[in-house]
C-alpha positions, 0 to 999 in steps of 0.5 A: 664760077662757070658760065652755066652756073652764072646764067642759072643764078642770073635768071631772076625767078631762080635767083629770087627763089634762091634768095628766099630759101636763104632768107628762110634758112637764116631765120631758122639758123638764127632762131635755132642758135638762141634756142640751143643756148637756152633750151638744149645746152646744159645750164649749171648756174641757172642764170638766164642765158638770153638772146633775141630771136624777135630782134634777129627775125626783123633783120633777116630779110634786110641782111640776106638781101644786103649780103647776097645782092649788094655787098662787095669785098671792100664794104664793111657793115656794123650789125645791130647788137641783137642781130648777131645770130643773123650775122653768124648764120650768114657767115656759116652759110658762106663758109666762114664759120665752123659748125661747131660754133653754132652751139656756143652762142653766149658760151664761154669762149664761143660766139659773143652776145653781140658782134665782136671784132676781137672775140668772135671767131668769124668775120665781124667788121665792127664791134657793137653792143653799147647802144648807139656806138656801133651805129656811128662807128662806120662814120668814123670808119669812113674818115679813118679809111680816107685818112689812111688812103691819103697818107698811106695809099692803102685804105681802098674803097667801099661803102660803110653800112650801119644796120641800126635798130630804130630804138638806137635813134633815141641816143643823143650820140647818134645825132651828134655824129649825124650832125657833125659837119664832116659827116655830110661829105661821107658819101660811102656811109649808108644806114639801114634802119630796122623800123620795127617800132618796138622797144624792149618793153612796148610798142612805141606809140609815137614813132614818126617816120616822117619826122626822122626823114626830115631830121636826116634830110636836114643834116644833108642825108639822102633819105630812102623809105621802104615802107611796103612790099610788093603784095601790099603795093599791088592791093593799093592799085586795086579798087579800094586800094587808096582807102586801104593805104590811107587806113594803114598809113593813118593808124597808130603803131599800137593798133597796127601791131595788134593786127599782126596778132589777129586771125584772118577773121579778126582782120576782116572785122578790124582792118576796115575800121569805122572811118571813110572808105571802110566799106571799100576796104571791106570789099577789097579784102573780101576778095582775098583768101585768108592766107593772102590777107594775113600775109598782106598785113605784114607785107612791109618793105623791110621783108621784101627782097625786091623792094630793098634791092630797088632801094639799094639801086637808088643810093647816091654816093655823093652824100650819106644815105639812110634807108628807113625799112619798115619791119615787123619785130619777130617776123616769121616767128610765133612771137611776131609783133607781140609787145613783149617779144624783145627777149621772148624765147620760143617754147619747144613746141613753138620751135618744133612747129617752126621747123615743120613750117620751114622744112627743117629737122630740130634734131639736126638743125645746122644744115647747109644747102646742097652745093649744087642747089640754086641756094648753094650756088648763090652762097658759093658765088657770094662767098667768092665775091666777098672774099678779102685778102688777108691783112698783112700787119706792118710794124709801126715805125720806131719811136725814140725813148728820149728826145734828150731835152731837159726843160728849165725854167717854168712850164706846164705839163699841158704845154709840154704836150705840144712841145713833145709833138713838135720835137717828134717831127724833128727827131723821128719824122717817120713816126711823126707822120703816123700821128693824127691828133683829134680835138673837139674845138679846143686845139688852141686852148690845149696847146696844140696850136704849134703842132697844128701850124706845123702839120696842117688840118686834115681834109679830104680835099684842099680848102682855102684858108681865108685868114692866111694873110691876116697878120694877127692870126697866130693859129693857121687853119690850113686844111688839106689831105696831107694834114694830121689834125682833125677837129670835130664839133664839141661832142666828146663821143664823136671824138673818141669814136673817131679815135677808136677807128683811127686806132684800128687801122693797123688791123683793118688795113695793116697801116698803123696810126698813132691817134691822140685825142685831146679834150678837157679832163672834166669831160673824159667821163662823158667820153669814157663809154665809147672810148672804152668800147673802142678799146674793146673793139681793138682801137688803140689810141691815146686820150689826153685830158687837160686841164685837170683837177681842182688845180683848174681853180678859177673854173669852179666845181663845174670844170674840176675833175675828181674821178679821172685818176681812178678811171685811168687805173680801172680802164682795161686795155689802157695805161694811165699817166699823170706826169708832174714835170715836162720831161715826164710828159715827153717820156710817158707820151713817147712810151705810149705812142710806141705801144700803139698799132700792134697786136699786143698794143695798148691805149693810154690816158694822160692827165695834164695840167695848166699849172706852171711848175719850176722844172728844176724841181724834177732834178733830172740826172745829168749822167746819161745812165742815171737819166735812163734809169729815171726814164725807165722808172717814170714809164714804169709808174714812178720814181724816188724824187727825194731821199732823206737819210734815216727817213721817218715818213714818205710822201707819195705824190702825183701830178700838180700837187708835187710842188706842195709835197716837196714844200711839205718835205722841206718843212718836215726836214726842218722840224726834224722829221726826215722825209722821202718823196716818191713821185707817182706817174702811173698808179695803175702800173704800180697796182699791177706790179703789186698784183703780180708780186702777190701772184694774181697777175703777170708782170714786172715788180722791180719798180716797187722795190725801187720806189718802196724798198723794204729797208725804207718802209715808213708811214705814208702820206699820199696826195693827189689832185683827185680822189684819195683812194687812187693812191691809198693802195700804196700802203699795202706794198710794205704794210705801213700806216697811211693817210690818203689826201685828195679830193672827195667833194665838189670844188669851189672857184678861187685862187689855187691856194684857197682851193687847195686849202679847201680840199686839204691839198695845201702844204700845211695839210700835208705836214699835218698828215705826216705828223699825225701818221708818225705820232 
């Protein structure tokens, strides 16, 4: 940009005027996008399209000032879900969104309802939509950036902004993230709260901003409050101004919101109130013309560009910052301040009136600024400043298929996890360097102790280990920037939020990581929504639930997971495994790691157990070719564990109860009923293969022929430590009679034998089911 243009824009008056022009255009474009989607675009289904004109309007000034005054190319912003039209409007004015998309909001293949990194055609830093998850994502994005910087030297720098609706602060997960001890050191994190004091249905009666200020401050955050704009502040400085300030500050939220719906005459009657200072207020506002009075009552800090800019200058980069910006929901629209304006749409008449007020043409709504205008020049300057270099994707290092270990003796699949990670550091050190494990204060109880001792705990700075010389301390907590394990507090949503951001570094900075999160399997359901949302946003990770099932017998029903196997089947973008043996853990873990950090990558969920199992039961082939065949079967979804001549029944089993399935097969053989045993490692992959065979999806089907060939079609008994419907579909592969055994009620504490008998997973129950299904 030449010197003349820069000087032109640096003139404060000219720049502020240009910013106000842009602010008004953003308000118009964001409103017009929703209007077109609902009032103009044909709607053949008759279903509501929706959109949030009022929620967008309250964010217009905040986002305009942030983009045009504050952001730098290295910064990233999470935009509150209902303000997506504002984000698209900004991208359009900055030249990063084609005009053809402005008519496609909430249309198939068009602009998404909420900002989406993976589905929107324009730049989106964070996917948002599920309440609270988008708000906290930049916290974990900051940690991921720091980790990439210390390990790969490519994370760069920049602030991580969250634009948060005040209603999102009702989410407990938000405060779990704010209060995590790691967060207090993240000076690049800045939240801007759209404090419009309205929820979906009402004006929230008791939002106490001072309480929010105290809660953030107690967590170590810098708190900046932008309450009033310059007009109101100037009135407060006049005679009667202190009384006016006390009146505005002291009134309830509903009363204030009602004033926004008043005419100037009504304001002159209502605003003074009946308390002390009412006469002074009445005298003060009597000096104001109607337009100034109505403008003053809605002159909050979140709609004043200068007030916001002043707040940005005060940001302290040594700790997280929250800016509480007072706003009016629906600011600048006819629905301004209405209690039910959340999803309200402007009528055609209201939209046309808005166009007239803003100098726009409803028939040609998508006008950019003239390139040589002050606003056009500012758009060009801002676009150049925010331009990012394209991300060059670097393929992740190769991961071995098979480390070659054949476990002997007795072992658990949970312990096999730690062993496999340690083996990876020796067999494939470059791949192992990309592994980062995360757990919520359960590292030792999930067998990660050896791995943590080997690689250390990640910290942005080195911290002294005061127990390094304690001979009785087995697990060494050495915190340093080169560490590869992260431990959060006991908050599963934090864990999977961090996993999602660690799993997105391949697309943000071209540096793929292999993030693995470990938590108790009963709490996978608690973590599922944010983890699923992270996958939707492009984060690829491995989630490991251990220990699992009613096999965790003595813990009782409170800690026994039931639904997680079927969750693994149903989660998009994820391959689930439940290995029965230690070698199955190694093979499935390596295969899952190899799928991470690439454009066509997928996440994985492994469900492991603390049950000790005789590893010779796996009957791993000694011949290298046969071993490789078994490995391919394990990774593809299952393998024939035992074949009997002239089999009359098949037991399909999964995970820890494979021991009972084999024992049942032995007894059935002795009773003259030859039995095949199929060990399922991934019901989801088998279901996909069955769908592909029926032409309902694409994929390989060879694994079905190897597990359930037509010439061995027999009645089927399925059994697993989880809900029985997880494996019930297997009967459809060859259309055979079947009985599905599993867990369908809350558990009991007791010995393993007692608990298995209670749920019908014991050997006797499997034998009875096989006899019944073949009779």
